[in-house]
C-alpha positions in Angstrom: -71.1 -63.3 0.1 -68.4 -61.7 -2.2 -67.2 -59.6 0.7 -66.7 -62.7 2.9 -64.8 -64.5 0.2 -62.6 -61.5 -0.4 -61.9 -61.2 3.4 -60.9 -64.9 3.6 -58.6 -64.5 0.6 -56.9 -61.5 2.1 -56.4 -63.3 5.4 -54.9 -66.3 3.7 -52.6 -64.1 1.7 -51.5 -62.3 4.9 -50.7 -65.5 6.7 -48.8 -66.8 3.7 -46.7 -63.6 3.5 -45.9 -63.8 7.3 -44.9 -67.5 7.0 -42.7 -66.7 4.0 -41.0 -63.8 5.7 -40.4 -65.8 8.9 -39.0 -68.6 6.8 -36.6 -66.2 5.0 -35.5 -64.7 8.3 -34.6 -68.2 9.7 -32.8 -69.1 6.5 -29.0 -68.9 6.6 -28.5 -68.6 2.8 -26.5 -65.4 3.3 -23.6 -67.3 4.8 -20.7 -68.1 2.5 -17.3 -69.9 2.6 -14.9 -67.0 2.3 -11.3 -68.3 2.9 -9.5 -71.6 3.6 -6.0 -72.2 4.9 -4.8 -75.8 4.6 -1.2 -75.9 5.8 -0.7 -73.7 8.9 2.9 -73.6 10.1 3.3 -70.1 11.5 0.1 -68.3 10.7 -2.9 -67.6 13.0 -3.1 -69.6 16.3 -6.2 -71.0 17.8 -7.4 -70.4 21.4 -5.0 -73.2 22.5 -2.0 -71.6 20.9 -1.8 -74.3 18.2 -1.3 -73.7 14.5 -4.1 -75.5 12.8 -5.9 -75.3 9.4 -9.0 -73.2 9.3 -12.1 -72.3 7.4 -13.6 -68.8 7.3 -17.3 -68.2 6.9 -18.6 -64.7 6.0 -22.1 -63.2 6.6 -22.7 -61.1 3.6 -26.1 -59.8 4.8 -26.8 -56.7 6.8 -28.5 -58.7 9.6 -27.2 -61.3 12.1 -27.1 -64.9 11.0 -26.9 -67.9 13.4 -24.6 -70.8 12.4 -26.0 -73.1 15.2 -27.5 -76.2 13.6 -25.6 -75.8 10.3 -23.2 -78.4 8.9 -19.7 -78.2 7.6 -18.7 -81.1 5.3 -15.3 -81.9 4.0 -14.0 -84.5 1.5 -10.6 -85.1 0.0 -11.4 -88.2 -1.9 -14.7 -90.0 -3.0 -16.5 -91.7 -0.2 -14.8 -90.1 2.8 -17.1 -87.1 3.3 -17.1 -86.1 7.0 -19.9 -83.9 8.5 -19.5 -81.5 11.5 -22.7 -80.4 13.2 -22.3 -76.9 14.6 -23.8 -77.2 18.1 -26.5 -75.0 19.5 -26.4 -73.0 22.7 -23.2 -71.0 21.9 -23.9 -67.2 21.6 -20.7 -66.9 19.5 -22.3 -68.8 16.6 -24.3 -65.7 15.9 -22.4 -63.9 13.2 -22.9 -60.1 13.1 -23.7 -58.3 9.8 -20.7 -58.3 7.4 -18.6 -60.2 9.9 -16.7 -63.5 9.9 -16.5 -66.7 11.8 -13.4 -69.0 11.9 -13.5 -72.8 12.3 -10.4 -74.8 13.1 -10.1 -78.0 11.2 -7.9 -79.8 13.8 -10.1 -82.9 14.3 -10.6 -82.0 18.0 -14.4 -81.1 18.5 -14.0 -81.4 22.2 -11.9 -78.2 22.3 -15.0 -76.1 21.6 -17.7 -75.1 19.2 -15.3 -73.8 16.5 -13.1 -76.9 16.4 -14.3 -79.5 13.7 -14.1 -83.3 13.7 -12.1 -83.4 10.5 -8.8 -82.2 9.1 -7.9 -80.8 5.7 -5.6 -82.8 3.5 -2.4 -80.9 2.5 -1.7 -83.1 -0.5 -5.1 -83.8 -2.1 -7.8 -81.4 -3.2 -10.3 -80.5 -0.5 -14.0 -80.1 -1.1 -15.8 -78.1 1.6 -19.6 -77.6 1.8 -21.7 -75.5 4.1 -25.3 -76.7 4.8 -28.1 -75.2 6.8 -30.1 -77.1 9.5 -32.4 -78.5 6.8 -29.4 -80.1 4.9 -29.7 -77.5 2.2 -26.4 -76.5 0.5 -25.6 -72.9 1.1 -22.1 -72.7 -0.4 -19.3 -74.9 -1.5 -15.7 -74.6 -2.7 -12.9 -77.0 -3.9 -9.4 -76.1 -2.9 -7.2 -77.4 -5.7 -4.2 -79.6 -4.8 -0.7 -78.4 -5.2 -1.4 -74.6 -5.5 -1.0 -73.7 -1.8 2.2 -73.6 0.1 2.6 -73.4 3.8 0.8 -70.4 5.4 -1.0 -69.6 2.1 -4.8 -69.5 1.8 -7.3 -69.9 -0.9 -9.7 -67.0 -0.6 -12.2 -64.9 -2.5 -10.7 -61.7 -4.1 -13.0 -59.7 -1.9 -15.6 -60.7 0.7 -18.5 -62.5 -1.0 -16.9 -62.1 -4.5 -17.3 -64.9 -7.1 -13.6 -65.1 -8.0 -11.0 -67.0 -5.8 -7.2 -66.5 -5.6 -4.2 -67.5 -3.6 -3.2 -65.2 -0.8 0.1 -65.1 1.1 2.4 -65.3 -2.0 2.6 -61.5 -2.6 3.0 -58.7 -0.2 -0.2 -57.0 -1.3 -2.2 -60.3 -1.1 -1.9 -61.4 2.5 -3.8 -63.9 4.5 -6.7 -62.3 6.4 -8.3 -64.7 9.0 -11.5 -63.2 10.6 -11.2 -60.0 8.7 -11.9 -58.6 5.2 -10.2 -60.4 2.4 -9.3 -57.0 0.8 -8.0 -54.4 3.2 -7.9 -50.9 1.9 -4.8 -49.2 3.3 -5.3 -45.8 1.6 -8.0 -43.4 0.6 -8.1 -42.7 -3.1 -10.1 -39.5 -2.7 -7.7 -38.1 -0.1 -4.7 -39.0 -2.2 -6.2 -37.4 -5.3 -7.0 -34.2 -3.3 -3.4 -34.1 -1.9 -2.0 -34.5 -5.4 -3.9 -31.6 -6.9 -3.8 -29.4 -3.8 -0.5 -29.9 -2.1 -0.5 -26.4 -0.6 -3.9 -26.7 1.0 -5.4 -23.7 -0.7 -8.4 -25.6 -2.0 -9.0 -27.0 1.4 -8.9 -23.6 3.0 -11.3 -22.1 0.4 -13.7 -25.0 0.9 -13.6 -24.7 4.7 -14.2 -20.9 4.5 -17.0 -21.3 2.0 -18.8 -23.8 4.3 -18.4 -21.4 7.3 -19.6 -18.3 5.4 -22.5 -20.2 3.8 -23.6 -21.4 7.3 -23.4 -17.8 8.6 -25.4 -16.5 5.6 -28.1 -19.1 6.1 -28.3 -18.2 9.8 -28.6 -14.5 9.0 -31.4 -15.1 6.5 -33.2 -17.4 9.0 -33.0 -14.9 11.9 -33.9 -12.0 9.5 -37.2 -13.5 8.3 -38.1 -14.8 11.7 -37.7 -11.3 13.2 -39.8 -9.9 10.4 -42.5 -12.4 11.1 -42.4 -11.7 14.8 -42.7 -7.9 14.3 -45.7 -8.4 12.0 -47.4 -10.7 14.5 -46.9 -8.1 17.3 -48.3 -5.3 15.1 -51.4 -7.4 14.2 -52.1 -8.0 17.9 -51.6 -4.3 18.7 -54.0 -3.1 16.0 -57.0 -5.0 17.4 -60.4 -3.2 17.1 -61.8 -1.1 20.0 -64.4 -2.5 22.3 -67.3 -0.2 21.2 -67.9 2.6 18.7 -68.9 5.0 21.4 -65.5 4.7 23.0 -63.8 5.4 19.7 -65.9 8.6 19.3 -65.3 9.9 22.7 -61.6 9.0 23.1 -60.1 11.9 20.9 -62.1 14.5 22.9 -61.0 13.2 26.2 -57.4 13.0 25.0 -57.6 16.6 23.8 -59.0 17.8 27.1 -56.4 16.0 29.0 -53.6 17.4 26.9 -55.0 21.0 27.4 -54.6 20.9 31.2 -51.0 21.5 32.4 -49.4 19.9 35.3 -49.3 23.2 37.3 -53.1 23.2 37.3 -53.2 19.7 38.8 -50.6 20.8 41.4 -52.7 23.8 42.4 -55.8 21.8 42.7 -54.1 19.2 44.9 -52.5 21.9 47.1 -55.8 23.6 47.6 -57.6 20.5 48.6 -54.8 19.6 51.0 -55.0 23.1 52.7 -58.7 23.0 52.8 -58.9 19.7 54.6 -56.0 20.5 57.0 -57.1 24.2 57.7 -53.5 25.5 57.3 -54.5 28.5 55.1 -55.8 30.8 57.7 -55.4 34.3 56.1 -56.2 33.9 52.5 -58.6 31.0 52.6 -59.9 31.6 49.1 -56.7 32.6 47.2 -53.9 30.3 46.3 -50.7 31.8 44.8 -48.1 29.7 43.0 -44.9 31.3 41.8 -42.2 29.6 39.8 -38.8 30.0 41.4 -35.4 29.9 39.7 -32.3 28.6 41.4 -29.1 30.1 40.3 -25.9 28.0 40.3 -23.5 28.7 43.1 -20.3 26.9 44.2 -21.8 26.8 47.7 -24.7 24.5 46.7 -22.7 22.4 44.2 -22.2 18.8 45.3 -19.0 18.3 43.4 -17.1 20.5 45.9 -18.2 18.3 48.8 -16.1 15.4 47.4 -12.7 14.8 48.8 -10.0 15.8 46.3 -7.1 13.5 45.6 -3.7 14.9 46.3 -1.6 15.8 43.3 1.8 14.3 43.0 4.6 16.7 42.2 
């Protein structure tokens, strides 16, 4: 009975965990309002070539998030809150990891998914809220009145940062629609390395060290692999003999085989050949073998048969 209750408890816990994880995956709480431009005179243009105010949304997670079904709300004074429902069915509403989505607040929703039904007020403060499909507030921001000039935006210092600032007033703080709020133009490590090693000596030493270290590691690897292979071959070659009798008789046979010279085998072979072919008619029982020596002579040298090249004078 205890085992059954324990199994039911584990099953319920597993189902609850799966439901919670799926609910977290479907949630869009990783979407944030990232940058707002209220008065657009000569800044970024929309897909119709019109300069309109815009709102940038940033996906701070490392997974895709879908804006379809979410709400954008705007209010410039109490009681005039306008809601824009982001329609479903557009694949562009899926925001990739650490990427941005730009909505044009031109009051023309018929122009496309990313055109809202409200406009931002250039005189009063603008409150903007982002809600998910369940009307849960994901993020909100209030753009103060009178701090933004034309083509200036109110944005986070960095993507998903808590602090906001005005961009477009200084050269190092420029408006960044659909891109990172803080763009890194240089590499601090590279600049530091170039400052302390302007001649490149350190870079050359580092590169040569890496190369020689790699060669040393390869040498050590091949050395030990070769040693292991030789030992394995030696172990296979020193396998035990088949039987003890063969071990006892093998040295004797080897000694007898070494005692007989090649001339004896030649004489035996010649004698058997003459006996079978009956070519030895006079001395049928005697076989004489004499070792002959050939002396060198220019007449039997092959080098003199080659054609000599004519000598130039």
